[in-house]
C-alpha positions in Angstrom: -28.3 22.3 69.8 -31.8 20.8 69.4 -33.3 23.0 72.0 -32.0 26.1 70.4 -33.2 25.1 66.9 -36.8 25.9 67.8 -35.9 29.7 67.7 -34.7 29.2 64.1 -37.3 27.0 62.6 -40.9 28.4 62.8 -43.4 26.2 64.5 -45.1 25.5 61.2 -42.0 23.9 59.9 -41.4 21.9 63.0 -45.0 20.8 62.9 -44.3 19.4 59.2 -41.3 17.6 60.4 -43.1 16.0 63.3 -45.9 15.1 61.0 -43.5 13.1 58.8 -42.6 11.1 61.9 -46.2 9.8 62.7 -45.1 6.3 61.7 -42.1 6.4 64.0 -43.5 6.7 67.5 -40.1 6.3 69.1 -38.7 9.4 67.3 -41.8 11.4 68.2 -41.6 10.4 71.9 -37.9 11.4 71.9 -38.7 14.7 70.4 -41.5 15.3 73.0 -38.9 15.0 75.8 -36.8 17.8 74.7 -38.7 20.6 76.3 -42.3 22.1 76.6 -42.3 23.5 73.2 -41.4 20.3 71.5 -43.7 18.4 73.8 -46.6 20.7 72.8 -45.9 20.4 69.1 -45.6 16.6 69.0 -48.8 15.9 71.0 -51.2 15.8 68.2 -48.8 13.6 66.0 -48.2 11.2 68.9 -51.9 10.6 69.6 -53.3 11.0 66.1 -53.8 7.3 65.9 -54.2 4.9 68.9 -54.8 1.3 69.4 -56.9 -0.2 72.2 -56.7 -3.8 72.6 -58.5 -6.2 74.8 -58.1 -9.9 75.6 -61.0 -12.1 76.7 -61.5 -14.6 79.3 -64.1 -17.4 79.3 -65.6 -19.6 76.8 -69.4 -19.0 76.9 -70.7 -16.6 74.2 -72.1 -13.4 75.7 -70.5 -14.1 79.1 -66.8 -13.2 78.2 -64.9 -10.8 80.4 -62.6 -8.4 78.7 -59.1 -7.5 80.0 -57.3 -4.5 78.8 -53.8 -4.9 77.6 -51.0 -3.1 79.6 -50.6 -0.4 76.9 -54.4 0.2 76.6 -54.5 0.5 80.5 -51.8 3.1 80.5 -53.3 5.1 77.7 -56.7 5.0 79.5 -55.0 6.4 82.6 -53.2 9.0 80.6 -56.3 10.3 78.8 -58.1 10.4 82.2 -55.2 12.6 83.7 -54.8 14.7 80.6 -58.1 15.0 78.8 -56.8 17.4 76.2 -54.9 14.5 74.6 -58.2 12.8 73.5 -58.8 15.8 71.1 -55.9 14.7 69.0 -57.2 11.2 68.3 -58.6 10.9 64.8 -57.9 7.3 64.1 -58.9 4.4 66.4 -58.1 0.6 66.2 -60.2 -1.6 68.4 -58.5 -5.0 68.7 -60.0 -8.1 70.4 -57.5 -10.9 70.7 -57.2 -13.8 73.0 -54.0 -13.4 74.9 -53.4 -16.2 77.5 -50.6 -14.2 79.2 -53.3 -11.8 80.4 -55.5 -14.5 82.0 -53.5 -14.9 85.2 -52.7 -12.0 87.4 -54.9 -9.5 85.5 -58.4 -8.6 86.6 -61.3 -7.9 84.4 -61.6 -4.5 83.0 -64.9 -2.9 84.1 -67.3 -2.1 81.2 -67.5 1.4 82.6 -63.8 1.9 82.1 -64.1 0.8 78.4 -67.2 3.0 77.9 -65.3 5.9 79.4 -62.2 5.2 77.3 -64.2 5.1 74.0 -66.6 7.9 74.8 -63.7 10.3 75.5 -62.4 10.0 71.9 -65.1 12.2 70.6 -63.2 13.4 67.5 -62.3 10.1 66.0 -62.9 10.0 62.3 -61.6 6.5 61.4 -62.4 3.4 63.3 -61.1 -0.1 62.6 -62.4 -3.1 64.6 -60.2 -6.2 64.4 -60.7 -9.9 65.6 -57.6 -12.0 65.6 -58.5 -15.5 67.1 -61.1 -18.1 67.0 -63.7 -16.1 69.0 -64.9 -13.7 66.3 -68.6 -13.4 66.5 -70.2 -10.0 67.5 -72.7 -11.5 69.8 -70.0 -13.4 71.8 -69.1 -9.9 73.2 -71.3 -9.0 76.1 -73.9 -6.4 75.4 -72.4 -3.6 77.3 -69.3 -3.9 75.4 -71.0 -4.1 72.1 -73.0 -0.9 72.9 -69.7 0.9 73.8 -68.1 0.0 70.5 -71.5 1.0 68.4 -71.6 4.3 70.3 -68.2 5.2 69.1 -68.8 3.9 65.6 -72.0 5.9 65.3 -70.3 9.2 66.4 -71.3 12.2 64.1 -67.7 12.5 63.2 -67.1 9.0 62.0 -65.9 9.0 58.2 -64.4 5.6 57.9 -65.4 2.2 59.4 -63.3 -1.0 58.8 -64.5 -4.4 60.1 -61.9 -7.2 59.9 -62.7 -10.7 61.1 -65.9 -9.9 63.0 -68.8 -12.0 62.2 -72.6 -11.2 62.9 -72.0 -7.4 63.0 -75.5 -5.7 62.8 -74.9 -3.9 59.5 -78.0 -1.8 59.8 -76.4 0.0 62.7 -74.2 1.8 60.1 -77.4 3.7 59.2 -76.5 6.0 62.1 -73.2 7.1 60.6 -74.3 10.3 59.1 -71.1 11.3 57.3 -69.6 7.9 56.4 -67.2 8.2 53.5 -65.1 4.9 53.6 -66.6 1.6 54.3 -64.6 -1.8 54.3 -65.3 -5.3 55.3 -62.6 -8.0 55.4 -62.6 -11.6 56.3 -66.2 -11.6 57.5 -68.4 -14.7 57.2 -71.8 -13.2 58.1 -73.8 -10.1 58.9 -76.8 -9.6 61.0 -78.8 -7.3 58.6 -81.4 -6.8 61.3 -84.0 -5.5 58.9 -87.4 -6.8 59.9 -90.7 -5.2 60.0 -89.6 -2.4 62.3 -88.0 0.4 60.3 -84.5 1.5 61.1 -84.0 5.2 61.5 -81.8 6.5 58.6 -79.8 9.6 59.1 -76.9 8.7 56.7 -76.8 10.5 53.4 -75.4 7.9 50.9 -74.0 10.6 48.7 -71.1 11.0 51.1 -69.8 7.4 50.5 -66.5 7.6 48.4 -65.1 4.0 48.8 -66.6 0.5 49.3 -64.3 -2.4 49.9 -65.3 -6.0 50.4 -62.5 -8.5 50.7 -62.4 -12.2 51.6 -66.0 -12.3 52.7 -68.5 -15.1 52.6 -71.5 -15.4 50.2 -73.8 -14.6 53.1 -72.2 -11.2 53.5 -72.9 -10.2 49.9 -76.6 -11.4 50.4 -76.9 -9.5 53.6 -75.6 -6.4 51.8 -78.2 -7.2 49.0 -80.9 -7.0 51.7 -79.5 -4.0 53.3 -79.2 -2.0 50.2 -82.6 -3.0 49.0 -84.4 -2.2 52.3 -86.5 1.1 51.9 -84.9 2.5 55.1 -81.3 1.7 54.2 -78.8 2.8 51.6 -80.5 3.1 48.2 -77.9 2.2 45.6 -79.1 4.8 43.0 -78.4 7.6 45.6 -74.8 6.5 46.1 -73.6 9.0 43.5 -70.2 10.0 44.8 -68.5 6.6 45.0 -64.9 6.9 43.7 -63.5 3.5 44.6 -65.2 -0.1 44.5 -63.2 -3.3 45.6 -64.8 -6.6 45.6 -62.6 -9.7 46.2 -64.7 -12.7 47.1 -65.3 -16.2 46.1 -68.7 -15.7 44.6 -69.9 -14.6 41.2 -71.3 -11.3 42.3 -72.0 -9.8 38.9 -75.6 -10.6 39.1 -76.2 -8.7 42.4 -78.9 -6.1 41.7 -77.3 -3.6 44.2 -74.0 -3.8 42.5 -75.4 -3.1 39.0 -77.4 -0.2 40.4 -74.3 1.2 42.1 -72.3 1.0 39.0 -74.9 2.8 36.9 -75.3 5.6 39.5 -71.6 6.2 39.8 -70.5 6.0 36.2 -69.3 9.5 36.2 -67.4 9.5 39.6 -66.0 6.0 39.8 -62.2 6.0 39.3 -61.0 2.8 40.8 -62.8 -0.6 40.2 -61.2 -3.8 41.4 -62.7 -7.2 41.1 -61.3 -10.6 41.9 -59.6 -11.7 38.8 -59.9 -15.3 39.7 -63.6 -15.3 39.0 -64.6 -17.3 36.0 -67.1 -14.5 34.8 -64.1 -12.1 34.5 
């Protein structure tokens, strides 16, 4: 009955139905097993959003070895065998989490495999990077891994970047994201603003930025953003004219930050959502 229905419902209708199942991978996978027609129609929905997760082994910062989770290893193999599937991936979550169960019986994942995996996802628009345990500093990750993640973040297609629980990220590297529309920082204690005497190349047009969210971040993060925004080669607040959503939920009185007042002045005609931490005394 299901197999014959494809001759009744146009592919466009089936595509809408499968699109509504994106949050139910089990149902999509079941549909993909019906026949070749259903398999082709469900592909782009099944792989629209993917997670790649890595555990780490070792205690010395900068010398950790990464181990891909079983699901990530399978996904990497699948993408290698069927490259067309990578063209469907638009949203990518990169998760670093210490998982003791992977420490025994699992070998280190070569950096080349991680680079190949991330580089193959050339059409990704949304990238979320998460840390979920006590090791959470960017520089704890060996440089080859950091470069692989940065390469994917700085892709010409990246429209959204979310950093969660990852301290010490070089915020100035976001200058390379030329069409960045949505930027979010959550549970971050520090940034490496990296803005010294050497100018950083700026290819990003800040007029693309539509939403900025800073949640549960330390004072140093806001101060690093102050330096970032005020640096001549970085994002000039008065050029961020298309911002529609601004969220700041921190533990600091941020109302005296110069970059914040300049952004609010520049976006007075476009801003439609403004959320501040209601617990602050100044509010």
